[in-house]
N, C-alpha and C positions, 0 to 999 in steps of 0.2 A: 799653495793654490793652482801655480805654474806648473810646478812638477807633478803633482795629481791628475791637471787636465790631460798631458802628457801621457801618464800612465795608461788612461783610460781610453784614450786616441789610438794608444801603442797596441791596447788589448781588443780592440773593435776589429769589425772585418778587415779593413783596410784594402780593399779592392779597389775604392772609389767610386763602386755604386751605392746607389740610396740602399741601407740597408731594414733601417727599422720600418719593420711591417711585412717584411719578407713574406710570402704564402707558398705552403706548395700549391699544387696541382693533385688531380686525380690521380695521374701518373708519377710525379714526384710528392710524395707525403712530406707532411711536416718534419725536422729533423731536429734531436738532443743541439742544445748549443755545446761547442767545445767547453769544456769543463775550467782549461787554465784560463780562457779569453771571459768567462764569466767570473771566474774569482779574481782578475785585474783588476777587470771595470770595478767591481762592487770592493775590492782595497780605494781603488782609487776615488772613490764614491765615499768612502771612509776618511780617505784624507782632507778631503773637502770640508764636509762636514765638520772634522774637528778643527781646519783651518779657520769656517767661518763662526766658530763657536758652538759647543752642545747648548749653551743654557741661551744665548738668545734664540736656536731654533726651538728649543721648548718653549720658551716666552711666547714666540709667534704659532706653537700650534695650542698653547693652551688659549689664546685671546681668539681662535679659530674656531675652539670645540664647538663653541655655540652658536657657530655662525652658517653661515648659507653654504652649503657643500654639493650644492646643484649640480654643479659642474662634473662632480664625481659618479653622478649617476649616468653620462655619457659613457664613459670606459665600461660600468657593468652592464647597461643597454644594451650597447654596442656588441657586448660580448655573449650575452644571453639570445643576441639576435644569433648569429651564427650559429645556428641551429647544427650545423653537419659539422661543427670541431670534432676533432679525433677522440674515441672517447679513451682509448691509450693515452693520448696526451694529459686529458683531463685526469685522468687518474692517477697517472703522477704526479700530477701539481698538486692532486688533493690529499695522495699519500705524503706527500715532502713535508718534512718539519719546519723548511725556513725557503725564503726566496731565492736563496740562490740554487739550492738542490732543486727549485720547483722551476726555475728556470734552465738547467741545468737538462732537465728531464730526466731523473733518476730520483729512486727514493729519500737517499741524502747526497750531501756533498759528497762523499766516499764512495757511493754507489751500490750502499746496504739499504737493510728494509728501514722506511722509516715510518715514523708516526702519523696516524692522521690528525688535521686538523682537531679535530674534537678532543684527542688525546692528551693527555696532560703532557704539555712543554711544546706543544706544537702550534703551528700557524695561529691557530683559534680563530680563521676567516679575517684576522686584522687587512681592512682595505687596502691597507698603506703597503703590508709587505706582499700581498696579491698583486698590487699594482706593481710594484718592484720588481718581484718575477718576470710579471709580461714585460714591461721594459728591459731588463737583463736579456732576457732570449732573443728578444727584436734587436740589440746591439749586437751581440755576440755573434762573434765566427762561427758558421755551419748553424746558428737557429734558424729556423723555420716555423710558422703556424702553420696547422695541418688543416684544410676543409675537404669536406665533402665534392664530387663532382658536380652534382646539381647544382646551378645555378652560381658558381663559382666564380666570374667578377663581381658579382652582387656583393658576394660574401666577402671577395677579397676589399671591398672597399670599406665593407664594416670594420674589418680587421685594422685596415690601415689609419681610419679615421680615431682606432682607441687609441693607437700608438702615438698619434702624433697630435 
């Protein structure tokens, strides 16, 4: 697990600045995340899951399936409140077939045309995968969320509350 955590740390921004939830301004719009960074973070997370035991994680997920997921609403409520999010960013994420591609900001991890969420084999609007894409984009090198110029400070606070 330590090796996997080091892999994630090495793939993140590394500038020493607070990176998660970085938001572009009107002049400095959101930016696609660095593909190598996103893939490195995702690989490290996979190693942590493998080390923790997939069966234990599945058991916990099954136990929580009928539970109270009220906290998850914060993620999507905050995201919906950011009405000024870039249509281009939303479109790219909606066309992605997996959370890694959505985080990078391309249609798929190789940069080609991916299927829409609703199409066969897509992300199918899975809350967990969408949340993973948001976290990956916020952690990765060069990744920024995009907001419209109006009421920027209020929108920036909403995006940061989603990813923290």
